[in-house]
PyMOL Python script that loads the backbone (N, CA, C, O; Angstrom):
from pymol import cmd

cmd.read_pdbstr("""\
ATOM      1  N   MET A   1     -93.160 -71.908  68.058  1.00  0.00           N
ATOM      2  CA  MET A   1     -91.878 -71.156  67.651  1.00  0.00           C
ATOM      3  C   MET A   1     -90.190 -71.971  67.872  1.00  0.00           C
ATOM      4  O   MET A   1     -89.658 -71.998  68.981  1.00  0.00           O
ATOM      5  N   LYS A   2     -89.761 -72.372  67.057  1.00  0.00           N
ATOM      6  CA  LYS A   2     -88.661 -72.951  67.660  1.00  0.00           C
ATOM      7  C   LYS A   2     -87.530 -72.029  67.332  1.00  0.00           C
ATOM      8  O   LYS A   2     -87.640 -71.255  66.381  1.00  0.00           O
ATOM      9  N   PHE A   3     -86.174 -72.078  68.250  1.00  0.00           N
ATOM     10  CA  PHE A   3     -84.707 -70.868  67.873  1.00  0.00           C
ATOM     11  C   PHE A   3     -83.953 -71.183  67.859  1.00  0.00           C
ATOM     12  O   PHE A   3     -83.603 -71.571  68.974  1.00  0.00           O
ATOM     13  N   LYS A   4     -82.816 -71.402  66.645  1.00  0.00           N
ATOM     14  CA  LYS A   4     -81.436 -71.445  67.010  1.00  0.00           C
ATOM     15  C   LYS A   4     -80.486 -70.437  67.111  1.00  0.00           C
ATOM     16  O   LYS A   4     -80.640 -69.370  66.515  1.00  0.00           O
ATOM     17  N   PRO A   5     -79.182 -70.751  68.050  1.00  0.00           N
ATOM     18  CA  PRO A   5     -78.697 -69.496  68.126  1.00  0.00           C
ATOM     19  C   PRO A   5     -77.718 -69.343  66.896  1.00  0.00           C
ATOM     20  O   PRO A   5     -77.011 -70.282  66.532  1.00  0.00           O
ATOM     21  N   VAL A   6     -77.714 -68.163  66.303  1.00  0.00           N
ATOM     22  CA  VAL A   6     -76.680 -68.115  65.033  1.00  0.00           C
ATOM     23  C   VAL A   6     -75.382 -67.951  65.278  1.00  0.00           C
ATOM     24  O   VAL A   6     -74.938 -66.953  65.845  1.00  0.00           O
ATOM     25  N   LYS A   7     -74.509 -69.150  64.771  1.00  0.00           N
ATOM     26  CA  LYS A   7     -72.900 -68.853  65.486  1.00  0.00           C
ATOM     27  C   LYS A   7     -71.965 -68.000  64.064  1.00  0.00           C
ATOM     28  O   LYS A   7     -72.094 -68.085  62.843  1.00  0.00           O
ATOM     29  N   ALA A   8     -71.238 -67.379  64.751  1.00  0.00           N
ATOM     30  CA  ALA A   8     -70.076 -66.890  64.029  1.00  0.00           C
ATOM     31  C   ALA A   8     -69.701 -67.689  62.829  1.00  0.00           C
ATOM     32  O   ALA A   8     -69.995 -67.293  61.701  1.00  0.00           O
ATOM     33  N   ILE A   9     -69.115 -68.704  63.020  1.00  0.00           N
ATOM     34  CA  ILE A   9     -68.834 -69.543  62.240  1.00  0.00           C
ATOM     35  C   ILE A   9     -69.090 -71.003  62.345  1.00  0.00           C
ATOM     36  O   ILE A   9     -68.438 -71.731  63.093  1.00  0.00           O
ATOM     37  N   GLU A  10     -70.013 -71.397  61.611  1.00  0.00           N
ATOM     38  CA  GLU A  10     -70.348 -72.934  60.688  1.00  0.00           C
ATOM     39  C   GLU A  10     -70.093 -73.084  59.804  1.00  0.00           C
ATOM     40  O   GLU A  10     -69.901 -72.134  59.044  1.00  0.00           O
ATOM     41  N   LYS A  11     -69.903 -74.767  59.295  1.00  0.00           N
ATOM     42  CA  LYS A  11     -69.585 -75.120  57.825  1.00  0.00           C
ATOM     43  C   LYS A  11     -71.618 -75.683  57.739  1.00  0.00           C
ATOM     44  O   LYS A  11     -72.549 -75.933  58.504  1.00  0.00           O
ATOM     45  N   ASP A  12     -71.276 -75.603  56.094  1.00  0.00           N
ATOM     46  CA  ASP A  12     -72.513 -76.032  55.798  1.00  0.00           C
ATOM     47  C   ASP A  12     -72.706 -77.346  55.574  1.00  0.00           C
ATOM     48  O   ASP A  12     -71.959 -78.236  55.982  1.00  0.00           O
ATOM     49  N   LYS A  13     -74.221 -77.575  54.590  1.00  0.00           N
ATOM     50  CA  LYS A  13     -74.001 -78.738  54.256  1.00  0.00           C
ATOM     51  C   LYS A  13     -73.046 -79.744  53.420  1.00  0.00           C
ATOM     52  O   LYS A  13     -73.046 -80.974  53.461  1.00  0.00           O
ATOM     53  N   ASN A  14     -72.232 -78.879  52.649  1.00  0.00           N
ATOM     54  CA  ASN A  14     -71.168 -79.308  52.001  1.00  0.00           C
ATOM     55  C   ASN A  14     -69.746 -79.473  52.651  1.00  0.00           C
ATOM     56  O   ASN A  14     -68.821 -80.074  52.105  1.00  0.00           O
ATOM     57  N   GLY A  15     -69.695 -78.997  53.618  1.00  0.00           N
ATOM     58  CA  GLY A  15     -68.320 -78.859  53.999  1.00  0.00           C
ATOM     59  C   GLY A  15     -67.649 -77.484  54.393  1.00  0.00           C
ATOM     60  O   GLY A  15     -66.595 -77.437  55.026  1.00  0.00           O
ATOM     61  N   ASN A  16     -68.397 -76.282  53.935  1.00  0.00           N
ATOM     62  CA  ASN A  16     -67.675 -74.983  53.642  1.00  0.00           C
ATOM     63  C   ASN A  16     -67.827 -74.422  54.819  1.00  0.00           C
ATOM     64  O   ASN A  16     -68.706 -74.902  55.535  1.00  0.00           O
ATOM     65  N   LEU A  17     -67.095 -73.368  55.294  1.00  0.00           N
ATOM     66  CA  LEU A  17     -67.042 -72.355  56.086  1.00  0.00           C
ATOM     67  C   LEU A  17     -67.997 -71.703  55.348  1.00  0.00           C
ATOM     68  O   LEU A  17     -68.178 -71.565  54.138  1.00  0.00           O
ATOM     69  N   VAL A  18     -68.901 -71.116  56.906  1.00  0.00           N
ATOM     70  CA  VAL A  18     -69.959 -69.811  56.429  1.00  0.00           C
ATOM     71  C   VAL A  18     -69.235 -69.198  57.482  1.00  0.00           C
ATOM     72  O   VAL A  18     -68.679 -69.998  58.234  1.00  0.00           O
ATOM     73  N   PHE A  19     -69.051 -67.636  57.815  1.00  0.00           N
ATOM     74  CA  PHE A  19     -69.339 -66.363  58.341  1.00  0.00           C
ATOM     75  C   PHE A  19     -70.355 -66.195  58.727  1.00  0.00           C
ATOM     76  O   PHE A  19     -71.046 -66.220  57.709  1.00  0.00           O
ATOM     77  N   ASN A  20     -71.168 -65.978  59.781  1.00  0.00           N
ATOM     78  CA  ASN A  20     -72.207 -64.963  59.909  1.00  0.00           C
ATOM     79  C   ASN A  20     -72.014 -63.904  59.974  1.00  0.00           C
ATOM     80  O   ASN A  20     -72.383 -63.539  61.090  1.00  0.00           O
ATOM     81  N   LEU A  21     -71.410 -62.645  59.107  1.00  0.00           N
ATOM     82  CA  LEU A  21     -71.557 -61.303  60.075  1.00  0.00           C
ATOM     83  C   LEU A  21     -72.354 -60.645  60.825  1.00  0.00           C
ATOM     84  O   LEU A  21     -71.995 -59.573  61.313  1.00  0.00           O
ATOM     85  N   ALA A  22     -73.868 -61.292  61.105  1.00  0.00           N
ATOM     86  CA  ALA A  22     -74.713 -60.770  61.839  1.00  0.00           C
ATOM     87  C   ALA A  22     -75.156 -61.745  63.035  1.00  0.00           C
ATOM     88  O   ALA A  22     -76.322 -61.771  63.428  1.00  0.00           O
ATOM     89  N   ALA A  23     -74.250 -62.458  63.527  1.00  0.00           N
ATOM     90  CA  ALA A  23     -74.446 -63.575  64.709  1.00  0.00           C
ATOM     91  C   ALA A  23     -74.382 -62.532  66.183  1.00  0.00           C
ATOM     92  O   ALA A  23     -74.663 -62.985  67.292  1.00  0.00           O
ATOM     93  N   ASP A  24     -74.069 -61.449  66.008  1.00  0.00           N
ATOM     94  CA  ASP A  24     -74.631 -60.421  67.338  1.00  0.00           C
ATOM     95  C   ASP A  24     -75.472 -59.097  66.761  1.00  0.00           C
ATOM     96  O   ASP A  24     -75.424 -58.461  65.708  1.00  0.00           O
ATOM     97  N   ALA A  25     -76.327 -58.994  68.077  1.00  0.00           N
ATOM     98  CA  ALA A  25     -77.045 -57.243  67.579  1.00  0.00           C
ATOM     99  C   ALA A  25     -76.347 -56.209  67.153  1.00  0.00           C
ATOM    100  O   ALA A  25     -76.784 -55.257  66.506  1.00  0.00           O
ATOM    101  N   ALA A  26     -74.630 -56.491  67.720  1.00  0.00           N
ATOM    102  CA  ALA A  26     -74.157 -55.365  66.761  1.00  0.00           C
ATOM    103  C   ALA A  26     -73.658 -55.220  65.827  1.00  0.00           C
ATOM    104  O   ALA A  26     -73.731 -54.057  65.429  1.00  0.00           O
ATOM    105  N   ASN A  27     -73.067 -55.962  65.131  1.00  0.00           N
ATOM    106  CA  ASN A  27     -73.269 -56.513  63.858  1.00  0.00           C
ATOM    107  C   ASN A  27     -74.370 -56.439  62.751  1.00  0.00           C
ATOM    108  O   ASN A  27     -74.381 -56.054  61.582  1.00  0.00           O
ATOM    109  N   ALA A  28     -75.005 -56.804  63.342  1.00  0.00           N
ATOM    110  CA  ALA A  28     -76.647 -57.178  62.168  1.00  0.00           C
ATOM    111  C   ALA A  28     -76.910 -55.313  62.185  1.00  0.00           C
ATOM    112  O   ALA A  28     -76.897 -54.669  61.136  1.00  0.00           O
ATOM    113  N   ASP A  29     -77.103 -54.761  63.359  1.00  0.00           N
ATOM    114  CA  ASP A  29     -76.935 -53.044  63.160  1.00  0.00           C
ATOM    115  C   ASP A  29     -75.714 -52.412  63.244  1.00  0.00           C
ATOM    116  O   ASP A  29     -75.638 -51.671  64.224  1.00  0.00           O
ATOM    117  N   TRP A  30     -75.131 -52.438  62.830  1.00  0.00           N
ATOM    118  CA  TRP A  30     -73.427 -51.882  62.805  1.00  0.00           C
ATOM    119  C   TRP A  30     -73.854 -50.694  62.278  1.00  0.00           C
ATOM    120  O   TRP A  30     -73.256 -49.942  63.048  1.00  0.00           O
ATOM    121  N   ILE A  31     -74.534 -49.863  61.426  1.00  0.00           N
ATOM    122  CA  ILE A  31     -74.520 -48.585  61.936  1.00  0.00           C
ATOM    123  C   ILE A  31     -75.283 -47.955  63.028  1.00  0.00           C
ATOM    124  O   ILE A  31     -75.429 -46.760  62.775  1.00  0.00           O
ATOM    125  N   ARG A  32     -75.749 -48.249  63.989  1.00  0.00           N
ATOM    126  CA  ARG A  32     -76.542 -48.027  65.420  1.00  0.00           C
ATOM    127  C   ARG A  32     -75.238 -48.068  66.258  1.00  0.00           C
ATOM    128  O   ARG A  32     -74.751 -47.290  67.077  1.00  0.00           O
ATOM    129  N   ALA A  33     -74.790 -49.464  65.665  1.00  0.00           N
ATOM    130  CA  ALA A  33     -73.443 -49.326  66.816  1.00  0.00           C
ATOM    131  C   ALA A  33     -71.944 -48.663  66.370  1.00  0.00           C
ATOM    132  O   ALA A  33     -70.871 -48.424  66.924  1.00  0.00           O
ATOM    133  N   ALA A  34     -72.593 -48.503  64.908  1.00  0.00           N
ATOM    134  CA  ALA A  34     -70.590 -47.365  65.102  1.00  0.00           C
ATOM    135  C   ALA A  34     -71.014 -46.180  65.284  1.00  0.00           C
ATOM    136  O   ALA A  34     -70.246 -45.283  64.937  1.00  0.00           O
ATOM    137  N   ARG A  35     -72.698 -45.692  66.032  1.00  0.00           N
ATOM    138  CA  ARG A  35     -72.818 -44.105  65.696  1.00  0.00           C
ATOM    139  C   ARG A  35     -72.741 -44.553  67.439  1.00  0.00           C
ATOM    140  O   ARG A  35     -72.296 -43.610  68.094  1.00  0.00           O
ATOM    141  N   LEU A  36     -73.018 -45.550  68.131  1.00  0.00           N
ATOM    142  CA  LEU A  36     -73.123 -45.619  69.652  1.00  0.00           C
ATOM    143  C   LEU A  36     -71.659 -45.704  70.099  1.00  0.00           C
ATOM    144  O   LEU A  36     -71.484 -45.298  71.248  1.00  0.00           O
ATOM    145  N   ALA A  37     -70.604 -46.123  69.475  1.00  0.00           N
ATOM    146  CA  ALA A  37     -69.678 -45.894  69.657  1.00  0.00           C
ATOM    147  C   ALA A  37     -68.665 -44.928  69.571  1.00  0.00           C
ATOM    148  O   ALA A  37     -67.654 -44.969  70.273  1.00  0.00           O
ATOM    149  N   ARG A  38     -68.971 -43.786  68.473  1.00  0.00           N
ATOM    150  CA  ARG A  38     -68.465 -42.894  67.989  1.00  0.00           C
ATOM    151  C   ARG A  38     -68.927 -41.839  69.663  1.00  0.00           C
ATOM    152  O   ARG A  38     -68.152 -41.100  70.271  1.00  0.00           O
ATOM    153  N   ARG A  39     -70.420 -42.140  70.019  1.00  0.00           N
ATOM    154  CA  ARG A  39     -70.324 -41.525  71.398  1.00  0.00           C
ATOM    155  C   ARG A  39     -69.838 -41.839  72.913  1.00  0.00           C
ATOM    156  O   ARG A  39     -69.617 -41.105  73.876  1.00  0.00           O
ATOM    157  N   ALA A  40     -69.775 -43.086  72.737  1.00  0.00           N
ATOM    158  CA  ALA A  40     -69.276 -43.422  73.817  1.00  0.00           C
ATOM    159  C   ALA A  40     -67.454 -42.995  73.369  1.00  0.00           C
ATOM    160  O   ALA A  40     -66.815 -42.638  74.359  1.00  0.00           O
ATOM    161  N   GLU A  41     -66.960 -43.004  72.551  1.00  0.00           N
ATOM    162  CA  GLU A  41     -65.678 -42.323  72.506  1.00  0.00           C
ATOM    163  C   GLU A  41     -65.892 -40.966  73.441  1.00  0.00           C
ATOM    164  O   GLU A  41     -65.288 -40.722  74.485  1.00  0.00           O
ATOM    165  N   ALA A  42     -66.697 -40.313  72.932  1.00  0.00           N
ATOM    166  CA  ALA A  42     -66.665 -38.785  73.486  1.00  0.00           C
ATOM    167  C   ALA A  42     -66.516 -38.999  74.781  1.00  0.00           C
ATOM    168  O   ALA A  42     -65.623 -38.354  75.331  1.00  0.00           O
ATOM    169  N   GLY A  43     -67.377 -39.998  75.657  1.00  0.00           N
ATOM    170  CA  GLY A  43     -67.678 -40.249  77.248  1.00  0.00           C
ATOM    171  C   GLY A  43     -69.614 -40.278  77.689  1.00  0.00           C
ATOM    172  O   GLY A  43     -70.300 -40.129  78.700  1.00  0.00           O
ATOM    173  N   ASP A  44     -69.817 -40.542  76.325  1.00  0.00           N
ATOM    174  CA  ASP A  44     -71.645 -40.873  76.734  1.00  0.00           C
ATOM    175  C   ASP A  44     -71.511 -42.458  77.286  1.00  0.00           C
ATOM    176  O   ASP A  44     -71.436 -43.566  76.755  1.00  0.00           O
ATOM    177  N   GLU A  45     -71.525 -41.884  78.767  1.00  0.00           N
ATOM    178  CA  GLU A  45     -72.103 -43.781  79.221  1.00  0.00           C
ATOM    179  C   GLU A  45     -72.828 -44.538  79.165  1.00  0.00           C
ATOM    180  O   GLU A  45     -72.642 -45.754  79.203  1.00  0.00           O
ATOM    181  N   GLU A  46     -74.407 -43.607  78.997  1.00  0.00           N
ATOM    182  CA  GLU A  46     -75.499 -44.642  78.310  1.00  0.00           C
ATOM    183  C   GLU A  46     -74.983 -44.972  77.062  1.00  0.00           C
ATOM    184  O   GLU A  46     -75.092 -46.196  77.001  1.00  0.00           O
ATOM    185  N   ALA A  47     -74.376 -44.479  75.815  1.00  0.00           N
ATOM    186  CA  ALA A  47     -73.913 -45.108  74.296  1.00  0.00           C
ATOM    187  C   ALA A  47     -72.719 -46.330  75.051  1.00  0.00           C
ATOM    188  O   ALA A  47     -72.842 -47.473  74.611  1.00  0.00           O
ATOM    189  N   ALA A  48     -72.117 -46.210  75.641  1.00  0.00           N
ATOM    190  CA  ALA A  48     -71.039 -47.574  76.204  1.00  0.00           C
ATOM    191  C   ALA A  48     -71.877 -48.196  76.725  1.00  0.00           C
ATOM    192  O   ALA A  48     -71.699 -49.316  76.246  1.00  0.00           O
ATOM    193  N   LYS A  49     -73.106 -48.295  77.728  1.00  0.00           N
ATOM    194  CA  LYS A  49     -74.003 -49.540  78.209  1.00  0.00           C
ATOM    195  C   LYS A  49     -74.664 -49.985  77.261  1.00  0.00           C
ATOM    196  O   LYS A  49     -74.795 -51.205  77.367  1.00  0.00           O
ATOM    197  N   GLU A  50     -75.236 -49.486  76.211  1.00  0.00           N
ATOM    198  CA  GLU A  50     -75.840 -49.695  75.035  1.00  0.00           C
ATOM    199  C   GLU A  50     -75.087 -50.249  73.945  1.00  0.00           C
ATOM    200  O   GLU A  50     -75.678 -51.152  73.353  1.00  0.00           O
ATOM    201  N   LEU A  51     -74.066 -49.986  73.563  1.00  0.00           N
ATOM    202  CA  LEU A  51     -73.292 -50.800  72.774  1.00  0.00           C
ATOM    203  C   LEU A  51     -73.226 -52.118  73.501  1.00  0.00           C
ATOM    204  O   LEU A  51     -73.813 -53.036  72.929  1.00  0.00           O
ATOM    205  N   LYS A  52     -72.688 -52.379  74.542  1.00  0.00           N
ATOM    206  CA  LYS A  52     -72.061 -53.229  75.237  1.00  0.00           C
ATOM    207  C   LYS A  52     -73.669 -54.084  75.251  1.00  0.00           C
ATOM    208  O   LYS A  52     -73.690 -55.152  74.640  1.00  0.00           O
ATOM    209  N   ARG A  53     -74.366 -53.838  75.614  1.00  0.00           N
ATOM    210  CA  ARG A  53     -75.523 -54.688  75.251  1.00  0.00           C
ATOM    211  C   ARG A  53     -76.169 -55.314  74.265  1.00  0.00           C
ATOM    212  O   ARG A  53     -76.832 -56.351  74.256  1.00  0.00           O
ATOM    213  N   LEU A  54     -75.772 -54.226  73.092  1.00  0.00           N
ATOM    214  CA  LEU A  54     -75.798 -54.772  71.418  1.00  0.00           C
ATOM    215  C   LEU A  54     -74.865 -55.674  71.290  1.00  0.00           C
ATOM    216  O   LEU A  54     -75.144 -56.649  70.593  1.00  0.00           O
ATOM    217  N   GLN A  55     -73.887 -55.620  71.747  1.00  0.00           N
ATOM    218  CA  GLN A  55     -72.418 -56.736  71.608  1.00  0.00           C
ATOM    219  C   GLN A  55     -72.346 -58.255  72.142  1.00  0.00           C
ATOM    220  O   GLN A  55     -71.627 -59.200  71.816  1.00  0.00           O
ATOM    221  N   GLU A  56     -73.835 -58.052  73.513  1.00  0.00           N
ATOM    222  CA  GLU A  56     -74.185 -59.377  73.897  1.00  0.00           C
ATOM    223  C   GLU A  56     -75.086 -59.876  73.845  1.00  0.00           C
ATOM    224  O   GLU A  56     -75.344 -60.790  74.627  1.00  0.00           O
ATOM    225  N   THR A  57     -75.964 -59.456  72.859  1.00  0.00           N
ATOM    226  CA  THR A  57     -77.286 -59.558  72.608  1.00  0.00           C
ATOM    227  C   THR A  57     -77.159 -61.010  71.227  1.00  0.00           C
ATOM    228  O   THR A  57     -77.344 -60.545  70.102  1.00  0.00           O
ATOM    229  N   PRO A  58     -76.891 -62.533  71.236  1.00  0.00           N
ATOM    230  CA  PRO A  58     -77.140 -62.732  70.268  1.00  0.00           C
ATOM    231  C   PRO A  58     -78.167 -62.861  69.530  1.00  0.00           C
ATOM    232  O   PRO A  58     -79.313 -62.658  69.932  1.00  0.00           O
ATOM    233  N   MET A  59     -77.772 -63.316  68.025  1.00  0.00           N
ATOM    234  CA  MET A  59     -78.854 -63.218  66.865  1.00  0.00           C
ATOM    235  C   MET A  59     -79.451 -64.875  67.229  1.00  0.00           C
ATOM    236  O   MET A  59     -78.868 -65.743  67.878  1.00  0.00           O
ATOM    237  N   VAL A  60     -80.896 -64.946  66.519  1.00  0.00           N
ATOM    238  CA  VAL A  60     -81.395 -66.139  66.732  1.00  0.00           C
ATOM    239  C   VAL A  60     -81.691 -66.672  65.637  1.00  0.00           C
ATOM    240  O   VAL A  60     -81.045 -65.934  64.893  1.00  0.00           O
ATOM    241  N   GLN A  61     -82.359 -67.664  64.731  1.00  0.00           N
ATOM    242  CA  GLN A  61     -82.383 -68.112  63.892  1.00  0.00           C
ATOM    243  C   GLN A  61     -84.192 -68.808  63.846  1.00  0.00           C
ATOM    244  O   GLN A  61     -84.420 -69.518  64.825  1.00  0.00           O
ATOM    245  N   ILE A  62     -85.107 -68.696  63.089  1.00  0.00           N
ATOM    246  CA  ILE A  62     -85.755 -68.918  63.706  1.00  0.00           C
ATOM    247  C   ILE A  62     -86.221 -70.498  62.608  1.00  0.00           C
ATOM    248  O   ILE A  62     -86.108 -70.260  61.406  1.00  0.00           O
ATOM    249  N   ILE A  63     -86.639 -71.790  62.910  1.00  0.00           N
ATOM    250  CA  ILE A  63     -86.251 -73.125  62.840  1.00  0.00           C
ATOM    251  C   ILE A  63     -87.537 -73.748  62.516  1.00  0.00           C
ATOM    252  O   ILE A  63     -87.606 -74.774  61.839  1.00  0.00           O
ATOM    253  N   GLU A  64     -88.840 -72.966  63.128  1.00  0.00           N
ATOM    254  CA  GLU A  64     -89.431 -73.589  62.977  1.00  0.00           C
ATOM    255  C   GLU A  64     -90.888 -73.093  63.203  1.00  0.00           C
ATOM    256  O   GLU A  64     -90.987 -72.963  64.423  1.00  0.00           O
ATOM    257  N   ASP A  65     -92.150 -72.729  62.573  1.00  0.00           N
ATOM    258  CA  ASP A  65     -92.781 -71.604  62.671  1.00  0.00           C
ATOM    259  C   ASP A  65     -94.089 -72.660  62.795  1.00  0.00           C
ATOM    260  O   ASP A  65     -94.566 -73.342  61.889  1.00  0.00           O
ATOM    261  N   ASP A  66     -94.669 -72.552  64.698  1.00  0.00           N
ATOM    262  CA  ASP A  66     -96.046 -73.127  64.537  1.00  0.00           C
ATOM    263  C   ASP A  66     -97.158 -72.783  64.378  1.00  0.00           C
ATOM    264  O   ASP A  66     -98.123 -73.533  64.229  1.00  0.00           O
ATOM    265  N   GLU A  67     -97.161 -71.444  64.389  1.00  0.00           N
ATOM    266  CA  GLU A  67     -98.755 -70.636  64.070  1.00  0.00           C
ATOM    267  C   GLU A  67     -99.074 -70.642  62.533  1.00  0.00           C
ATOM    268  O   GLU A  67     -98.263 -70.593  61.609  1.00  0.00           O
ATOM    269  N   THR A  68    -100.278 -70.705  62.479  1.00  0.00           N
ATOM    270  CA  THR A  68    -101.163 -71.265  61.165  1.00  0.00           C
ATOM    271  C   THR A  68    -101.347 -70.060  61.009  1.00  0.00           C
ATOM    272  O   THR A  68    -100.961 -69.288  61.886  1.00  0.00           O
ATOM    273  N   ASP A  69    -101.953 -69.604  59.908  1.00  0.00           N
ATOM    274  CA  ASP A  69    -102.400 -68.343  59.540  1.00  0.00           C
ATOM    275  C   ASP A  69    -103.948 -68.524  58.904  1.00  0.00           C
ATOM    276  O   ASP A  69    -104.569 -67.540  58.501  1.00  0.00           O
TER     277      ASP A  69
END
""", "prot")
cmd.dss("prot")
cmd.show_as("cartoon", "prot")
cmd.util.cbc("prot")
cmd.orient("prot")
Protein backbone atom coordinates (compact mmCIF):
# COMPACT_ATOMS: atom_id res chain seq x y z
CA MET A 1 0.00 0.00 0.00
CA LYS A 2 1.13 3.53 -0.69
CA PHE A 3 0.00 6.44 1.42
CA LYS A 4 -0.23 10.16 0.78
CA PRO A 5 -0.49 12.66 3.67
CA VAL A 6 -3.72 14.64 3.78
CA LYS A 7 -3.03 18.36 3.48
CA ALA A 8 -5.30 20.80 5.31
CA ILE A 9 -5.64 23.00 2.20
CA GLU A 10 -4.98 21.96 -1.38
CA LYS A 11 -6.22 22.56 -4.93
CA ASP A 12 -8.24 20.04 -6.92
CA LYS A 13 -7.89 19.26 -10.65
CA ASN A 14 -9.90 22.34 -11.60
CA GLY A 15 -7.86 24.72 -9.45
CA ASN A 16 -10.50 25.07 -6.74
CA LEU A 17 -9.39 25.26 -3.11
CA VAL A 18 -10.28 22.21 -1.04
CA PHE A 19 -10.33 22.35 2.76
CA ASN A 20 -9.73 18.95 4.33
CA LEU A 21 -11.27 19.20 7.77
CA ALA A 22 -9.92 15.79 8.76
CA ALA A 23 -6.24 16.54 8.12
CA ASP A 24 -5.28 15.37 11.60
CA ALA A 25 -6.66 12.77 14.00
CA ALA A 26 -8.17 15.36 16.37
CA ASN A 27 -10.31 16.82 13.59
CA ALA A 28 -11.18 13.40 12.21
CA ASP A 29 -12.44 12.30 15.63
CA TRP A 30 -13.66 15.67 16.85
CA ILE A 31 -16.11 14.33 19.42
CA ARG A 32 -13.34 12.44 21.22
CA ALA A 33 -11.04 15.47 20.95
CA ALA A 34 -13.72 17.73 22.46
CA ARG A 35 -14.22 15.34 25.39
CA LEU A 36 -10.47 15.15 25.95
CA ALA A 37 -10.20 18.95 25.79
CA ARG A 38 -12.91 19.31 28.43
CA ARG A 39 -11.12 16.81 30.70
CA ALA A 40 -7.76 18.52 30.08
CA GLU A 41 -9.23 21.89 31.08
CA ALA A 42 -10.34 20.28 34.34
CA GLY A 43 -6.73 19.29 35.05
CA ASP A 44 -6.52 15.74 33.67
CA GLU A 45 -2.92 15.44 32.44
CA GLU A 46 -3.50 12.11 30.69
CA ALA A 47 -6.32 13.66 28.67
CA ALA A 48 -4.07 16.58 27.75
CA LYS A 49 -1.35 14.19 26.53
CA GLU A 50 -3.86 12.17 24.49
CA LEU A 51 -5.33 15.33 22.96
CA LYS A 52 -1.87 16.55 21.99
CA ARG A 53 -1.11 13.16 20.40
CA LEU A 54 -4.32 13.35 18.37
CA GLN A 55 -3.53 16.88 17.22
CA GLU A 56 -0.05 15.83 16.08
CA THR A 57 -1.15 12.67 14.24
CA PRO A 58 -1.52 13.41 10.52
CA MET A 59 -4.11 11.57 8.47
CA VAL A 60 -3.14 9.71 5.29
CA GLN A 61 -4.94 8.73 2.13
CA ILE A 62 -4.41 5.34 0.46
CA ILE A 63 -3.39 6.03 -3.13
CA GLU A 64 -2.53 2.51 -4.22
CA ASP A 65 -3.68 -0.83 -2.86
CA ASP A 66 -1.30 -3.66 -3.79
CA GLU A 67 -3.32 -6.35 -2.02
CA THR A 68 -5.54 -8.61 -4.09
CA ASP A 69 -8.42 -10.65 -2.77
